[in-house]
N, C-alpha and C positions, 0 to 999 in steps of 0.2 A: 365412513362418517358415523359417529355414535349418535344415539337418540338425543343426548344432551346438546351436541353440536347442531343437529338438525333443528332443534327447538330454539337455538340461539342462546342456550344457557351456559355454554362454555366456548370460549374463543379458541379457534384452531391455532395450533402451534406447529411450526415447521421443525421436523426432527433432523438434527444435525449429527453427522459423524465428524470428529476432529482428527485430521490426518497429520500426524507429527506433533509431539507434545513437548516441544522445545520452549525456549524462553518466551517467544512472542505469543504462543498459544496459552501457556500457563499464566504469564504475567498480565496479559492484556485482553485476549479474546474470551477465554473461558469464564473468568470472573464476571463478565458483563452480560452473559447470555440470559440469565434468569430475568433480569429487569427489562429486557426488551419487550416482554409480554406476549411475543408471538413466536418465540424460538425456544428450543430445548435441546440438550445434549443427550443422545441415546446410544452413541457408540464412540469408541476411541481406537485409534490405530497407532501402535508404537512397538518398537523392538525391545523395550525396557520393561521387564515384568514388574518391577517396583512401581514404575509410573502407572502401569495398567491397573495394579491392585489399589493403590492409594487414590488415584484420581477418579477411578470409576466409582469408588465409594463416596468421595467428596462431592461429585457432581451427579450421583445417582444414574450413571450411564449403564444401560442394560447389558451391553456387550462390549468386549474388547477383542481386538484382532492384531496379529502381527502384520508386518508389511507383506509377508509371503501369503497371508490369508486375505489379502485385499479383495480378490475375486469373490470370496465367500461373502464379504460385507456387501458388495454391490448387488449380490443376488439374494441377500437375506430378507429384504423388505423391512429392515429396521430403521432405514434412514430415507429422508426425502431429499436431503442436500448434504454436501460436504464442505467443510472449511479446510483448505489445503495449505499447509505452511511448511512443506518440505524445503530442503535446499533448492535454490533457483533452478538447477539443471534437472530436477526430478518432478517438475510441475506437470509436464505433458504425460509422464509415466502414469500418473494417477488421474489427472483430469480427463484424458481421452477416454479410457474405459468407463469412467463414471458417467460422463455425458452420453456416451453411446448406450449406456444402460438406462438412460432417462432420468438420471440423478442430477439435480441442480448443483452448480459449483460456484463457491465463493473462493477465489484463487488469489493468494498473496502475490504482490508485485516483487520484482518484474514478472510479467506474464510467463516468460521463459527466457532462455539465454540466446535464442536465435529467432529470426522472423519465420524461418521454416517450421520450428516447433510451435510457434504461436499460431501459424496457419493450420497446423495439424489439429490444434485444440479448437479453433474456429470451425473447421470442417466437421469435427465430431459434434459440435453444438448444433450446426445447421442440419446434420443428418437426423438428430433425435428431436430437436426442438426444446430440449431442456435449457434452462436459463443459466447464463454464465455472467458473473460479474468479477472484475478484477478489484482487489481490495484497496481502492484509493480512499482511505478513511477521511482525508481532508476534503473530499467532495461534499461532505455532510457537516463539516465543522464550522461553527458560527463566524469566527474571525476570517477564515478563508472565504466564506460566502460573502461577508460584508466587503472584503477587498474587491472581489469580482463585481459586486453591485456598484461600488464607487467607480471602478474603471468603466463599466458599461454605461453609467449615467452621464459620462462626459465631464465629471467634476475635475478630473486631472488634465483635461484637454486631450490631445492626441498622444496616447501612450506609446513610446517608441524605444525606451531603454529599460533593461532589467539587469540587476546584479544580485548575486546570492553567495553566501558562504555557509557550508554545512560540514562541520567537523565533529568527529568522535575520536576518543582514545580507545581503540579496540584492543582487547586482551590477546596476547599472542597465543594463549591456550585455546581460544575460541576457534571453531572450525573455519570461520571466515579467514583466519590468518594464514592458513596453509592449504587452501583449496583453489588457488590460482585466481586469475583475473575475473572469472565468472562468479566468484564470491567476494571480490574486492569492491572498492567504493563506487566504481562506475555502475555496476549492476545493482549494488545494494542500496546506496543512498543517492545515486544519480537520478533515479526516477522522480525524486521530490522536486528539485528545481526544474527539471525537464517538463514534468507534468504541470508544475505551477505556471511557468511562463507560457506554455501552449494554451492554457485556459485563460490567463490574463490577457494575452495578445489575441485570443480567439482565432488562432491561425497555426499553421504548421511551418517549421523551419525548412529552409532551402538547403543549407549546408552547415557543416560543423568543422571546427578546428580544435585540436586538443594538444596540450603538452603536459608533461608529468615529471615528478621527482620521487626519489626513494631515500628517505631519511636513514642515515647510518644506524640509528638506534631503534628503528621501528620493529625490526625482527620479523617481517612478513616474508612469505615465500612465493615467488612466481608472479608478483605484480607490484606496480608502483603504488605507494600509499597515498599520494596526493596528486590530484589531476585538476587542471584548469581548462575550461572550455569556452569557446565563443560560438554562438549560434547566429546565423544570418536568417532573418525573416523577410518576407515580402515588404515592399514599401520602406526599405532602408532602416528597418528596425533591428536592433542588436540586443542579444542577451549574453551575459557573461556570468559564469559561476565557478567556484572552486569547491571541491569536495575532498575530504581527507579522513583517513583512518588513524592519523597520528597528529592530532591537534587538540588544543583545549576545546571542550565541547561548546559549540555555537551552532545555531540554526536561525538564519535571518535572510530576508530578501527585501529589496527596494525596487519599486517600479516608478519610473519618471515619465511625466507627460509634459506637454507644452504649457500647462497651466498649474501643475501641482505635482507633488510627490506623495508616495505612500510606502510605509515600511511596516513589515510584520517582524517583530523581534521579541520572543521566539516565534518561529513560523511553521515548523514541521513536526516537532516532537510531541508526544502525548504525555499525560501525567502532569501537566502544568497549564496555567492560563496562557493563551496566546495574546500578544499585545499589539495594538495597531497605533502607529504614529502617522498622521496625515497632515499635509500642509497645502491648502488651496483657498482661493478667495481671500487671500491675505490673512488667513486664520490658521492656527496650529491646533490640531485635535488629537487627543490621546484617549484610547479606550482599552482597558484590560477585560478581555472576554471571560466568561465563566469557564472553568475547567470542566470539560465534558468528557464523557466516555466515547472516544472515537470509535472503538471497536464494536461496542454494543450498538452504537448508532448506525454503523454501516450494516451490521447484521439485521437490525430491525428493519431498515429500509429494504434490504434484499429479500427478507422473509415476506414483507408485505407485497413486494412484486410477485413473488411466487404465489401467495394467497390470492391476489387480485388478478393474476394472469397478465401482468404488464411487464414490459421489458425494462431492465435496469439501465440507468444512464451510463455508468462506468463499465461498458461492455468490452468484449474482446478486441474490438477495433481500437479502443482507447489504449489498451495494453500493447497491441501491436505497434501503434504509432510511437510509443516511448521506446520500445525495443529497436525500432528502425533508427531512431536517433542515437541510441547507445551503439549500435553497429557502426554508424558513421563516425562516432567518436573513437572507437577502437581502431577503425581503418586509418583515421587521421594520426593517431599515435604511431602507427606503423609507417605511414607515408610521409609525415611531416608537412602535410598540406591540407587545405580545405577539402572535405569529402562531401559529396552530394547525399542528401537525405531522401530516401525513397518515400514519396508522399503516401499517406493513408487518407482516404476520403471520410472524414469524421462528420457524421450526420447530426450528432447531438452534443451539446455542451452542458456544463453544470447548470441546473435549474435551481434558483434560490429556494424554491419550495421544498427541496430535498433536505434542508437543514434539520439536524437532529440535536436535541438538547438534553439527552439523558445525563444524569449526574455522574461524576467520576467515581470509579470503584477503587477500593484499597488493594494494594499488592498482596497477594496471598503467600503463604508458605510454599516455596517451590520444591519440586521433587526432581533432583538430578538435572536441573536446568539453570546453570549459573548465568549471571548477567554477563553479556559480551563485553562490557566496558572494563578497562583496567582499574584496579583499586576499589571496585565495588564489592560489598559484602555478597558472598555467593548465594546465600539463602535468606534474603530479608524476611523479617517476621512481622512487619507492620501490616 
């Protein structure tokens, strides 16, 4: 600690290494770090020399490392925490050694592609005591928080039905299009409705059923582009959602109770105001929430947990719970029947006090990180 920090003249900032400089890091996370007030970027990990050069200058990162030099980074003393945004199946590869080295980890979702890998990450976190948070940015977003508050208040009565549609038109040139089921819609966008309904119902599903289709014009390799899922919860509650890589973009969910209904439309994506439509007490209510910086907000929250020595809410067990639902969905696609979801004992749920309201940031000029959607300009300059 510096003399200035000891005298309270300078706020402590958590030093982050950004592991993987793809679209999500460049477009959404890195631009929001500075205005968190408690976080800064000090290191970058990438296999692309152009990204390393240009982005280290842009964000004043002190060090850059290749993936092969990752062990040097975690021994360097240059970072307190890592934001890991590698492909889904490479999360444990970097999270485990980082946690074992005592470095805190903010890990993109899904936590991993199997419960076994998730448990490896959890075991590493337990051994070291370093903090781990899965990047559920909506746990801090105002519209999502408000929906949960309305459900918990009883305004909608007994909430027992959930339905959601989340579609994107994914570019066949994107790595997601040719990396198999573990990069497909179940693992990539499935966590949004899964995590959403688990928190709205305040419970864990008992079993899952899934069916899928493959559009002849989609062009993907090794997986079905569209999947529909039914989840059965205790007390006869049902959730249904459809996710797709080949559909006009939409992200919405509706929750139905015995006294009212509530819809978020849009509900999952960043870069836009989320809107809430509610009907209860014989009144219809509509609210467009402020467009906030989801990524800066979650990092600000996680950094404050590190600074204060408190445990983050969206911990590894939250990530494991979603992956176990995903595994049941995959098994159901193979078996054609309902498959049991192995339960996770969740001790904490979203606390409304977690809400973050940092203003949205502009999309920067990207460096070799095209947008994954079809027909989108590859390097937007706004």
